[in-house]
N, C-alpha and C positions, 0 to 999 in steps of 0.2 A: 503494499500500499504505499503510495507516494505521499509526500508531506502535505499537499493540498487536501488529499483525502483524509489524512489523519486529522487535520484541523476541522474538516466537515464533521468527522465522527465525534470528536471531542466537544466542540461547541454544540452540535445537535444533541449529544448525550446530556450535556449540562442543562440545556434548556428543557429537554424532554423530562428529565428527572424533576426539574422544578415544577413543570406542568402536572406532573404525576403525584406531586407531594412527597418526593422521596430524596430530596437533596440533603446532603449533610451541610454543616455550616461552611466547611472547607470548599465544597463544591459551589455553594452560594457565592462565596467570596471570589472564586475564580470567575464565575459568570458576571459578577459585578464589575470585576476588573476588565473583562472583555468589552463590556457595555461602555465603560468610561474610555476605551481606547480611541474611539472615533465618533463623530456625530452620526456617521452612517450605521454604525453598530447600534447606537442608541435608538435611532429611528426604527430600525427593524425590530429591536426588542420591544419598543413601546407598541409597535403595530401588532406583535404577536400577542402581547399581554393584555391588550385593550379588551375590555368586556365585549365590544362589538364583534370581535373576531375570535379569540381563544375560547371564550366560555360557550359561544354558539357552536363551535366546531369541535369541541372535545369529544363529543359523543361519536361523531364521524371518524374521528382518529382512532378511537377504541376499536371500531368495527373495520378499519382499514387493513389491507394486507401490506405491512410495513416493509417486508423483505422485497416483495415484488416491486413495490414503488421504488426502493432504493436501487435494485438492480436496473430498472428502467432508466433511472437518473443517472447512473454510471455509464451506461451504454451511450446516452445522449451526449454526456461529457466528452467521451472518446471521439465521437463524431465532430463535436464542435471544436476539440483541441487542435485538429488539423487545419482549421480555417483562420484566416486573418479576420478579426472582428473590429468593428468600429468601437470607439470608446463607450458610446452609450449602450451598445449591445453587451460589451463586457461588464458594464455595471449591472444590467439585468441579470446575468447568469452568475456573477459573482454574489449578487444578493441572494441567490438561491442557496449558496453554500452556507449562509448564516442562519437559515431557518431550522427549526428544530427537528430532529431525526423523527420520522413518522409523521408528525403533524405537518411539517413543511414539505416533506417529500411527498406526502400524499396530496398536498395542495398543488405541488408542482405538476402532477400529472392531471389532476381534476380541475384545478381552479387557477391556473397561471394568470390568466386574464384578470381574474378578480384581485389577486394578492399583489401582483407586480405592476409597477408603473409603465404605462405605454411610452413609447419613444416620444421625447419632447414633452413629456407630462411631468409636472412637478408634484412631489409627494408631499402632502400636508398631514401632519399629526395633530388632530384636533383635541384628542384627549390624552390624559397621562397613562403611562404604563404602570399598572398597579404591581406592587410587590406583594409577598405572602408571609404571614407570621410564622414563627417557629414555636413549637411546643416541646418543653423539656420534661420527660417523664421522671418518676422518683428514682429510676435506676440510672439516670443520666443520658439516656437515649433521646436524641434529638429528631423531631419530625417536622418537616416543612409541610404546612397545611394548604392544600390546594384541591378543589374539586369535591364532589360528593362521595359518600361511600367509605370514608376512612373509618376503620374500626380498630382500636387498640386496646390490649388488655393490661390493665393495671394490677396492683397487688390486691389481695383480699377479694377477688372476683369482681372488682370494679371494672366497667368498660367505658371507654371514651369513644365517642363517634361524632362524625361531622354530619349534621343533618341536611335536608334538602335546601335549606336557606343559607347553608354555608357556614353555620356556627357550630361550636362545640356543645355536646351535651354529656353529662355524666350520669351513667346508670349504676346506682349504688344499692347492693342487696341489703335487706333488712337486717341481716346478721353481721354486718361489718362492725368490728370492734378493734381495740388495740392502738398501737401507736399512730399518731397523725402522720399522713403521708402527703407530700406536696408536689404539686406541678408548677412550672413556670411558663407563662405565655409572654412572648416578645414579639413586638411588631417593629419592623424596619421603617425607613422613610417610604413615602408613597404607599402607605398602608394603614387602614383602619380595620377594626375586627370586632365582632360582638359574639358573646357566647353566654351560656347559662351555667352557673355554679351548681354544685349538688343540691344546695337548699332552695334552689329556684330563683336566686338572685341573678338579675341580668347585668351584664357588664359590657361597656363599649370601651375599646382602647384606641386612642389616637396614635398617630405615627411616633416611633421613637419611645414606646412605652414598654413597660415590663410589670407584670402582676405575678406574685407568688401566692399560692392559695392551696387549701387542703382539698383533696379529691373527695373527701367526706369529712363534714363537720362533727367533732365530738367535744364533749365538755360543756361548760356553761357559756362559752363565748365563741362567736364566729369571727375569726381574725384573718385578714388578708394583708399583704405588704405591696405598697404601690410605689411606682416611679414613672413619672410622665404624666399624661393626661388621660383621665378615664371618666365616664359617666356611669353612675350605679342606680339601678332600681331594685331596692333591697326587699327581699321577701319578709313579710312581717313575721316576727316570732318574739314576742315580749319576754319570754323566759330564757331566750338566747340572744342577747344584743350583738349587733354586727359592728365590727371595728375595722377602720382602714388606717394602717400605720404607714406614715410617710416620714421622711427625714425632717424632723422638727415639729411635726403636727400629728395628732391623733384624733380621728373622727369617730364618734359613737352615735349609732343609729339603731332604731327599732324596725321601722319599715317606712322608707321614704326615697326620694330621688334627688340626687345631687351630683355636682361635677367637681373634680379634684384636678388641680394643675401643679405638679410638683417635680419638674424635670431636674434631673441631676445636673448641677453647675449653674442653675438658675437661682437668682438671689431670693426670689419670692415664691411663696407657696400659696395657692389661692383655693378656697373652698366656697362653692357657690351652690345655695340650695334652691332647688325647683319646687319641691313640695314637701310636706310633712315638717319635721323638726329634727335637727342634729345638735349635738354637742361637740364643739371642737376644742381640744386641748393644745394650747400653744403659749410659749413664753411663760410657763409656770401658771397659767390661768386657764379657766374653762369659760368658753363663750357659747351662748345659746343662739342658734341661727333660726330665723323665720324665712319663708319664702321670698326670694329676691334679695336676701342678705348675702353679702360676700365678705368673707375673712381673708385678709392678706397678711401673711406673716413674712417679715423680713429676716431671713435666717443669718445675715450678717450683723445686723443691728439688734436682733432679738426683740423686734418691735412689731406689734399687731395693730392693724387698722381695720375698721369695720366700714362697709359701704353698702348702699342700696343701689341694685343694678337691674337691668332687664336680664333675667336669667336666661331667657331664650337666645340672646346674642351669644352666651357662653357655651351653649350646647348645640348650636347649629352645625358645628363641625361633624357631629355624629350623623347628621343627615345630608352631609355633602357640600357644606358651605362654611366658610369663614366669614363672619360678620364683624366688620370693623366700624365702630361708631366713635368718631373723635379720638382715634388712636394715634399715639406718636409713631412715626414711620420707623423708628428703631425697634419698637415692639412688634410692629407688623412684619418687619424684616426677620425678626428672630422666628416667628411663627412659620413664615413661608420658607425659610432656610431648612427648617426641620421637615417640612413636608416635601419639598421639591429637591432637597439634597443639593442645594446651590450655596454659593457664598455672596452675600449682599454687601457691598462696600459703600457706606454713606459717608460722602466727603463733606468736610466743613461741618456746619451746623444743620445739615439736611435732616439728620435723625430726629430733630426736635419738631420737624413739619408734622402737621396734623392730617391724618388720612381718614376718610369715611368712604366705605364702599363694601361691596360683597365680592368675595373670590370663590369661585365654583372649584372645588377640589378636582373635578374631572377635567377641567381645562388645562392646557399647557402653560408652563411658566412664561413662554413668549407672549401669550395672550394678556397676562397680567402686565408684563413689561410695556407692551404696546398701549394698553388702556392707561397705565400710569403716565406715560409720556404725552398721551393725547389730552388727558384731563388735568393736567398740572403744568406749572412752568418748570418742572425738573427735567434735567437732561439725563438720559439712560443710555449706557453702552454695555454690550456684552462682550467679554473676553474670556473664551473658553467656558468654564463653569462659574465665572465670576460676572455679577452685574454691578456696575459702577453707577452711582446716582449722585448727581450734584445740582 
């Protein structure tokens, strides 16, 4: 097998394993490195992972004859290899090498016209390419979660499955006893995820978040450990209060819905109550929150500030939007950097500028940059993975 075929197999294998939910963390890192290597790679990756393509076609992929598709692909490459090809035709067939094994090769034979740009046609990526979360089981095994039908066996007869809606569910036998066993769910950039804990509590994780939680709750308290941004709808159980532990803040609830924002490295921890009542412990004091109350804890200064906000703005992210109402551009930049995996450089005093608007999480970063330039006096320029604003 020549080097080009080896590259084809390796990249195809990495993307295919990711699509099938079987990538290890090292394999995901290699895939991320390949994507960052060129804008063309990123374009293809986004195209494959977009909901409008990959999720609609995965069923066809599972039914396809992958080996036959690959054999036909190699035969066509041998024929093409003896011809002189114009640059744009080379681009078309080089693009094929970068599509995932099975999925892309199946598309190559069945849907070349649909997936590949025609000559002189510009490719536009209108939506972001979603990443997928990683679940770490109690034995240290890591599973990348993508697609329906995942069924994992945990200790004590507990089963973990991914339902039709794409969320995790824990099936816990009534006889489960003994030592508390934990799983950890982690979301990368360009990824949000929702699932249901064993007690019926629903959790949404935003990009760059991590939650450590018991696969089955035992004892008098239900305790989870959070880093990043999450929204909770806690199943009510007055005899077993629910606690969310973060760096510097502890939240106690009985049955309510609220948002927490506690990214590692950020100075502030925010707790925003949507409904019900919570008690937040921060700075050696206890604060009782009512709906639309927000607690802001400054970890550096050990200082707490209480504010009344529109809670809907702070949970819109779970429904696919970031809502910014009178936000400093420096705060907007930090949120978008985390979602899009870009670096935003604010020159001079630009960071103090006030931004109001809505960013759809499915739209590309370029769309936001264009809108920012059109609706303000700010000057924007992209250099690689960096946006400079002045």
